[in-house]
N, C-alpha and C positions, 0 to 999 in steps of 0.2 A: 507494499499499500505507500504511494507517496507520500510523503514528506507533506502538510497542511503547510500553505504560503502565511503568513503571518504580516499585516501591518500594523500601522499605530494610528488614533488620530490625535489630528492637531489641536494643539489651544483653539483654533478656528472651527476645531468641528471639522475639518478637511482630513479626509481617505486616500492615501496614494495606491494606485491600485496595481500590484506588480504586473511589469512589461508581458508576462508570458501570459495573462488574462488577458490583458487588452489587445495584445497579436492575435488571439488563437481567435477572441470574437469581432477582429475589425476596428476595435475602438480606436481612433488616431486622436491626437490633438485636438479638442473642440467638440466633441462629442458630447451631446447632450444626454443624458440619462433621467430616467426617470426612477423614482427611487418609493419604496413601497413597503410599510411595515407589514411581516408575516407573522405568524404563531412562529416557527422556525428563526427567524432574525431577521434582514433586510434583504429583500431583492433590488437588484439594479436589472435595469433594461432601457436600448433606445428610446428617446422620447418622439410623439411622432411629430412629422416637421410640421400640420398641419392638425388641430384638433379634431376628431370622427364629427364625421357628418353624417346626415340620410341623403339619401336623394330627394327626399321629398320637402326637404328645409330647405335646397337650392335651385331648385327646376323653378325657370321662371326669372330668375332674378336679374339674369342680364338683360338691359334697354333693349332692342330692335328698332330701330327706325329704316322705313322702306317696305316694300315687298319680300314676302321669303323667298329663298333661292333654292333652286333645284340643287340637288347631287351633281350633276354635268357643272353648273355652275361654282361650287364651291371647289371642289377639286381643281380648275381651270384657273381660280383664284390662288388657291394654292400654289399650282406650279407657276403661274407668274410672278410671284412672291419667292418660290425658290429661285425663279432665274435672276431676279429682280438683286437679290442679297448674294448670289454667288457673284454676280458680274462687279460688284463691290470691292471684289478681292485683288 
């Protein structure tokens, strides 16, 4: 059984995670972590980039001016914008 990794809580309440743990989990500098207390201790997991939302909370939230576009019109607009951006390089 591997020896447990030990760390210390600083006077500011900070804990430094062993680099082996961070590497194994893909947590680099600046990774935001959600902290939860559990019956067994503390759970750290990557914090979501955005708060959890449900489809019904966001559908119809964007304003639309003008007539709806067809799928072919939307695809043509995407291609035109990609060409415009690529031409700028």
